[in-house]
C-alpha positions as semicolon CSV with decimal commas, in nm:
position;residue;x (nm);y (nm);z (nm)
1;M;-0,315;-0,306;-1,746
2;T;-0,571;-0,528;-1,820
3;T;-0,777;-0,515;-2,182
4;Q;-1,098;-0,711;-2,038
5;T;-1,265;-0,730;-1,691
6;T;-1,119;-0,940;-1,458
7;K;-1,228;-1,048;-1,154
8;I;-1,038;-1,094;-0,869
9;L;-1,141;-1,248;-0,521
10;L;-0,946;-0,993;-0,199
11;I;-0,921;-1,206;0,130
12;D;-0,826;-1,006;0,372
13;D;-0,972;-0,982;0,813
14;E;-0,898;-0,549;0,829
15;Q;-1,106;-0,366;0,664
16;L;-0,889;-0,140;0,602
17;A;-0,639;-0,329;0,411
18;R;-0,965;-0,484;0,170
19;E;-1,071;-0,138;0,098
20;E;-0,724;0,036;0,049
21;L;-0,638;-0,274;-0,170
22;G;-0,964;-0,356;-0,320
23;A;-0,959;0,059;-0,456
24;L;-0,602;-0,021;-0,631
25;L;-0,717;-0,308;-0,783
26;Q;-1,056;-0,109;-0,918
27;E;-0,794;0,170;-1,039
28;E;-0,639;-0,139;-1,221
29;G;-0,933;-0,209;-1,400
30;Y;-1,023;-0,490;-1,218
31;E;-1,385;-0,608;-1,042
32;V;-1,354;-0,670;-0,714
33;I;-1,503;-0,928;-0,459
34;T;-1,432;-0,892;-0,135
35;G;-1,422;-1,176;0,151
36;A;-1,320;-1,092;0,595
37;D;-1,210;-1,424;0,637
38;G;-1,070;-1,758;0,499
39;E;-1,422;-1,944;0,524
40;E;-1,620;-1,678;0,390
41;G;-1,323;-1,618;0,133
42;L;-1,400;-1,980;0,064
43;A;-1,766;-1,985;0,006
44;L;-1,731;-1,675;-0,228
45;F;-1,487;-1,843;-0,455
46;R;-1,720;-2,140;-0,505
47;S;-2,025;-1,874;-0,574
48;A;-1,846;-1,612;-0,810
49;A;-1,578;-1,810;-0,999
50;P;-1,353;-1,496;-0,953
51;D;-1,009;-1,483;-1,194
52;M;-0,802;-1,480;-0,963
53;V;-0,697;-1,465;-0,577
54;I;-0,538;-1,235;-0,356
55;T;-0,578;-1,359;0,003
56;D;-0,409;-1,269;0,319
57;V;-0,196;-1,515;0,561
58;R;-0,304;-1,471;0,909
59;M;-0,696;-1,452;0,948
60;P;-0,948;-1,588;1,158
61;R;-1,150;-1,943;1,059
62;R;-0,887;-2,053;0,767
63;D;-0,530;-1,904;0,699
64;G;-0,477;-1,776;0,380
65;L;-0,276;-2,053;0,291
66;S;-0,525;-2,364;0,355
67;V;-0,748;-2,102;0,143
68;A;-0,508;-2,168;-0,145
69;M;-0,437;-2,512;-0,103
70;T;-0,769;-2,559;-0,124
71;I;-0,907;-2,341;-0,440
72;R;-0,555;-2,487;-0,627
73;Q;-0,655;-2,854;-0,557
74;E;-1,083;-2,763;-0,696
75;D;-0,934;-2,547;-1,004
76;P;-0,638;-2,552;-1,046
77;S;-0,663;-2,330;-1,302
78;V;-0,699;-1,977;-1,074
79;P;-0,427;-1,803;-1,009
80;V;-0,371;-1,738;-0,627
81;T;-0,125;-1,490;-0,475
82;V;-0,049;-1,481;-0,085
83;I;0,034;-1,186;0,107
84;T;0,277;-1,260;0,380
85;G;0,417;-1,024;0,666
86;H;0,769;-0,948;0,690
87;G;0,989;-1,273;0,799
88;N;0,791;-1,515;0,763
89;E;0,974;-1,621;0,424
90;S;0,936;-2,035;0,554
91;M;0,561;-1,989;0,453
92;A;0,643;-1,813;0,093
93;I;0,825;-2,134;0,038
94;E;0,540;-2,319;0,137
95;A;0,328;-2,151;-0,060
96;I;0,528;-2,211;-0,321
97;R;0,511;-2,559;-0,302
98;A;0,143;-2,547;-0,234
99;G;0,079;-2,468;-0,601
100;V;0,080;-2,082;-0,586
101;T;0,181;-1,843;-0,810
102;D;0,309;-1,537;-0,621
103;F;0,348;-1,357;-0,362
104;I;0,330;-1,028;-0,169
105;K;0,506;-0,822;0,144
106;K;0,331;-0,633;0,390
107;P;0,307;-0,349;0,329
108;V;0,167;-0,391;0,005
109;R;0,422;-0,163;-0,257
110;L;0,239;-0,075;-0,621
111;E;0,529;-0,255;-0,770
112;D;0,516;-0,542;-0,616
113;L;0,122;-0,571;-0,701
114;S;0,147;-0,478;-0,995
115;A;0,415;-0,742;-1,077
116;A;0,176;-0,996;-0,909
117;L;-0,082;-0,917;-1,160
118;L;0,139;-0,986;-1,389
119;R;0,251;-1,338;-1,319
120;M;-0,156;-1,443;-1,201
121;Q;-0,255;-1,317;-1,615
122;A;0,013;-1,528;-1,736
123;A;-0,138;-1,817;-1,498
124;R;-0,438;-1,792;-1,646
125;Q;-0,359;-1,942;-1,989
126;P;-0,444;-2,347;-1,868
127;A;-0,131;-2,601;-1,859
128;V;-0,374;-2,894;-2,050
129;L;-0,191;-3,163;-2,109
130;G;-0,395;-3,313;-2,380
131;L;-0,176;-3,625;-2,478
132;A;-0,294;-3,998;-2,421
133;E;-0,087;-4,186;-2,190
134;L;0,147;-4,455;-2,405
135;P;0,046;-4,802;-2,370
136;P;0,299;-5,013;-2,037
137;S;0,563;-5,185;-2,339
138;V;0,611;-4,851;-2,515
139;V;0,882;-4,631;-2,400
140;L;0,962;-4,280;-2,513
141;V;1,334;-4,282;-2,555
142;Q;1,340;-3,866;-2,686
143;H;1,150;-3,610;-2,889
144;A;1,253;-3,273;-2,871
145;Y;1,118;-2,902;-3,051
146;T;1,286;-2,625;-3,108
147;Y;1,123;-2,242;-3,156
148;R;1,275;-1,882;-3,242
149;L;1,037;-1,580;-3,042
150;Q;1,062;-1,252;-3,131
151;N;1,023;-0,998;-2,781
152;D;0,625;-1,065;-2,738
153;L;0,585;-1,030;-2,414
154;E;0,223;-1,077;-2,439
155;A;0,265;-1,457;-2,643
156;I;0,447;-1,601;-2,380
157;P;0,122;-1,763;-2,169
158;A;0,007;-1,876;-2,493
159;F;0,318;-2,011;-2,639
160;V;0,435;-2,206;-2,314
161;D;0,027;-2,399;-2,287
162;V;0,175;-2,448;-2,603
163;L;0,500;-2,588;-2,532
164;L;0,399;-2,795;-2,222
165;K;0,058;-2,928;-2,477
166;R;0,315;-3,115;-2,667
167;V;0,636;-3,252;-2,431
168;A;0,429;-3,226;-2,069
169;G;0,206;-3,507;-2,207
170;G;0,148;-3,792;-1,859
171;M;0,343;-3,544;-1,607
172;D;0,116;-3,490;-1,294
173;R;-0,073;-3,124;-1,294
174;M;0,096;-2,951;-1,036
175;A;0,454;-3,026;-1,178
176;V;0,340;-2,856;-1,493
177;L;0,209;-2,572;-1,380
178;E;0,529;-2,590;-1,199
179;L;0,703;-2,572;-1,494
180;G;0,463;-2,345;-1,667
181;L;0,531;-2,087;-1,375
182;A;0,917;-2,146;-1,436
183;L;0,899;-2,128;-1,810
184;R;0,724;-1,809;-1,808
185;E;1,010;-1,635;-1,563
186;V;1,259;-1,750;-1,778
187;L;1,135;-1,610;-2,090
188;L;1,039;-1,323;-1,974
189;N;1,345;-1,238;-1,822
190;A;1,516;-1,349;-2,168
191;I;1,333;-1,088;-2,318
192;E;1,310;-0,815;-2,073
193;H;1,665;-0,795;-1,952
194;G;1,849;-1,003;-2,246
195;N;1,708;-0,915;-2,535
196;L;1,573;-0,591;-2,423
197;G;1,898;-0,442;-2,205
198;L;1,610;-0,407;-1,896
199;T;1,823;-0,398;-1,561
200;Y;1,629;-0,471;-1,266
201;R;1,652;-0,117;-1,143
202;E;1,515;0,015;-1,469
203;K;1,227;-0,207;-1,435
204;S;1,154;-0,176;-1,071
205;R;1,164;0,220;-1,141
206;A;0,886;0,166;-1,447
207;L;0,675;-0,021;-1,244
208;E;0,667;0,194;-0,966
209;L;0,570;0,468;-1,239
210;G;0,380;0,257;-1,448
211;T;0,581;0,300;-1,707
212;L;0,646;-0,001;-1,809
213;E;0,468;-0,113;-2,094
214;Q;0,592;0,236;-2,292
215;L;0,956;0,182;-2,209
216;L;0,957;-0,235;-2,288
217;A;0,805;-0,079;-2,651
218;E;1,038;0,178;-2,671
219;R;1,358;-0,048;-2,602
220;A;1,161;-0,285;-2,884
221;Q;1,167;-0,036;-3,164
222;R;1,517;-0,008;-3,128
223;P;1,688;-0,083;-3,466
224;E;1,976;-0,276;-3,223
225;L;1,753;-0,505;-3,030
226;E;1,466;-0,540;-3,212
227;Q;1,602;-0,836;-3,423
228;R;1,767;-1,014;-3,151
229;R;1,552;-1,353;-3,043
230;V;1,472;-1,656;-2,797
231;T;1,505;-1,963;-2,915
232;V;1,376;-2,231;-2,667
233;T;1,445;-2,629;-2,740
234;A;1,268;-2,837;-2,513
235;R;1,360;-3,209;-2,500
236;R;1,172;-3,474;-2,331
237;E;1,308;-3,770;-2,229
238;E;1,154;-4,059;-2,014
239;R;1,208;-3,918;-1,663
240;R;1,271;-3,561;-1,738
241;L;1,151;-3,297;-1,989
242;T;1,502;-3,048;-2,026
243;V;1,386;-2,678;-2,107
244;Q;1,668;-2,479;-2,309
245;I;1,642;-2,135;-2,357
246;V;1,892;-1,860;-2,558
247;D;1,839;-1,492;-2,572
248;E;2,082;-1,255;-2,768
249;G;2,165;-0,988;-2,480
250;D;2,457;-0,919;-2,385
251;G;2,424;-1,149;-2,039
252;F;2,461;-1,091;-1,721
253;D;2,605;-1,161;-1,372
254;W;2,379;-1,451;-1,263
255;R;2,616;-1,531;-0,999
256;S;2,475;-1,182;-0,817
257;L;2,156;-1,340;-0,784
258;P;2,015;-1,449;-0,441
259;D;2,060;-1,764;-0,318
260;P;1,772;-2,039;-0,333
261;T;1,907;-2,169;-0,019
262;D;1,865;-1,881;0,153
263;T;1,476;-1,800;0,224
264;S;1,581;-1,431;0,407
265;H;1,605;-1,328;-0,027
266;L;1,301;-1,463;-0,035
267;L;1,090;-1,153;0,035
268;S;1,328;-0,897;-0,171
269;T;1,248;-0,785;-0,505
270;H;1,569;-0,828;-0,692
271;G;1,603;-1,151;-0,886
272;R;1,256;-1,286;-0,670
273;G;1,113;-1,382;-1,136
274;V;1,441;-1,632;-1,104
275;L;1,435;-1,760;-0,763
276;L;1,034;-1,846;-0,821
277;A;1,162;-2,078;-1,162
278;R;1,428;-2,256;-0,945
279;L;1,170;-2,343;-0,673
280;S;0,942;-2,456;-0,912
281;V;1,204;-2,714;-1,109
282;D;1,427;-2,935;-1,016
283;E;1,741;-2,813;-1,207
284;L;1,834;-2,420;-1,298
285;V;2,174;-2,361;-1,456
286;Y;2,241;-2,098;-1,647
287;N;2,575;-2,080;-1,848
288;E;2,913;-1,863;-1,792
289;K;2,783;-1,591;-2,014
290;G;2,434;-1,589;-1,852
291;N;2,205;-1,524;-2,170
292;E;2,188;-1,925;-2,223
293;V;1,907;-2,051;-1,874
294;S;1,912;-2,484;-1,888
295;I;1,590;-2,566;-1,669
296;V;1,544;-2,979;-1,573
297;K;1,231;-3,102;-1,458
298;H;1,197;-3,492;-1,319
299;F;0,862;-3,636;-1,328
């Protein structure tokens, strides 16, 4: 799953959980360090400099959500995934608002872990705001960029980083991180489910079997699919940023997606990426066909 050794800090107060989940991560090629509670986990975060963090919620001395918030404050470039128990949807919302990259429901399933690892790997591309602030006497009216993307999933994190550098200058860093999460999720869906026509059931099954990369590679080589592209138009105005993402797939019934206002859907597998995106931005709207998404983030 990863082409270079990536260090993961795993924090859980249950020894069996640390051993089982740690073994799964090591099998996937990650270097794993473990902490037995929140305080030990934070100490390891500061001393061992992990690339990514996975933490349980309910722990002695310091709970996982507090750990995640502290890590995000100290180094927002390190993605954090939280493990939560069944029925704890309100905590999941708090975790997203605290800047957590993803959350996994107990008992941890391999396909959920794989999906979380993919999200964290993508989120490791830092969103840099390298544009200078405008003087108070100068007001941005509008500027826009349009890009066309091939069906290259590995290019998504780097593209999102470049896009945010160009259009998100002056935005709060947490807002940029939230927008980056939403863009990565929607672009992933546009390629996988739009251009390559992968169904949610097919993806879930492939994640479970560990065959997702092969399945996507096979789809990308089909003559009727390989020429499809995703068009991205970002428009920056004085107080908001709008990004329009259009794929060349057949569309889908977006009305079947889980209701983002109903927290009972948050821990379900189907449509989770879109839910994460919706919770990270101010507006996320599909066209009638379902192959075009408009994302709005206010300053």
